[in-house]
Phi, psi and omega in degrees: 000126180266150176074009187240120184272126181241126175292128186267140187280130167255303181246103184298132177243123183272107181209140181289156180297329176299315178294311182299317180301315179296325177293317182292314179299316175302315180294315176302311183298317180305318187272006173098012177271146168275134186228129172246130170229127177310131177293313178239103191291346181292343177268002176258167175299149181294126177087000173303141179299159189294312194231144166237125184235153178211146173188139172046043180081012177246146179236123180235139174251128185230125171257131184251137177221155174287177179297322180267353180299135178255143175273142176285166174302323176293315178297322174298321173303309178303311185300313182296320177300309177289332179287333180278350177298306182081198182057229185266012174264135187232148172230129178228141171248114184241148180230155184274071178245164174304314178303319184292323174295320181293325179296314179302316177294322181288317185284331188250346187300000000 
């Protein structure tokens, strides 16, 4: 995938995607982001990112995966499309690593 920033694993942390999502959503809301996560993703377009976040003129689309999780072709297509928008629109593929959390805290604080 081109133009998609993916956090590279240094220290694997075993956590489910659901738990990781809860942690990320809680952090983002704590630091003032508006966060949207579809209640039932089966009603969303295939591959649409897990989270849409907005704050202070920025709009971020976030796909969350476990350390071993793989993105589908549809997720890759959405990622490329959103990463190509530019401006204040961002796309991030995040994983629960020590480096991933450092990136989250630096990017979204």
